[in-house]
C-alpha positions in Angstrom: 84.7 94.1 125.5 81.6 92.0 125.3 81.2 89.0 127.5 81.0 85.4 126.0 80.1 82.0 127.1 82.6 79.8 128.5 84.1 77.6 125.9 84.1 80.0 123.3 87.6 80.3 121.4 89.4 83.5 120.7 89.1 82.9 117.0 85.2 82.6 117.3 85.2 85.8 119.4 87.1 87.6 116.8 84.9 86.4 114.0 81.8 87.4 116.1 83.4 91.1 116.7 84.2 91.5 112.9 80.5 90.4 111.8 79.1 92.9 114.3 81.2 95.4 112.8 80.2 94.6 109.3 76.5 94.6 110.1 76.8 97.7 111.9 78.5 99.5 108.8 75.6 97.9 106.7 73.0 99.2 109.0 74.3 102.6 109.0 74.7 102.5 104.9 70.9 101.3 104.7 69.8 104.0 107.0 71.3 106.7 104.9 69.8 104.9 101.7 66.4 105.0 103.4 66.8 108.8 104.4 67.7 109.5 100.7 64.9 107.5 99.2 62.6 109.3 101.7 63.5 112.6 100.1 63.4 111.3 96.6 59.9 110.0 97.2 58.8 113.5 97.6 60.1 114.5 94.3 60.0 111.3 92.0 57.3 108.5 91.6 55.9 106.6 94.5 57.4 103.4 93.2 60.6 104.5 95.4 58.4 103.3 98.2 58.6 99.6 97.2 62.7 100.2 97.6 62.2 101.7 101.0 60.1 98.6 101.9 62.8 96.3 100.9 65.5 98.3 102.7 63.6 98.1 105.7 62.8 94.3 105.5 66.9 94.0 104.9 67.9 96.1 107.7 65.5 94.2 110.1 66.9 90.9 108.8 70.4 92.2 109.8 69.3 93.2 113.0 67.9 89.7 113.6 71.0 88.2 112.6 72.7 90.1 115.2 70.4 89.2 117.9 70.5 85.6 117.0 74.5 85.7 116.9 74.8 87.3 120.4 72.5 84.7 121.7 74.7 82.0 120.6 77.8 83.5 122.2 76.5 85.3 125.1 
């Protein structure tokens, strides 16, 4: 169980845990897509690289959301 600041309600804790689970799942799926795009990039046009950059930016934004979210509660 993760440590939380004093004064955080049970409802907020459960929401935070659910949020982290969802973000973790999204990160896992993004990594799978990045891996697939990396292989497709070898066989298809280099335009796929643009998709890879967008996925990387999105995954980085999700990571920052998690960092900010945990800094609020921990």
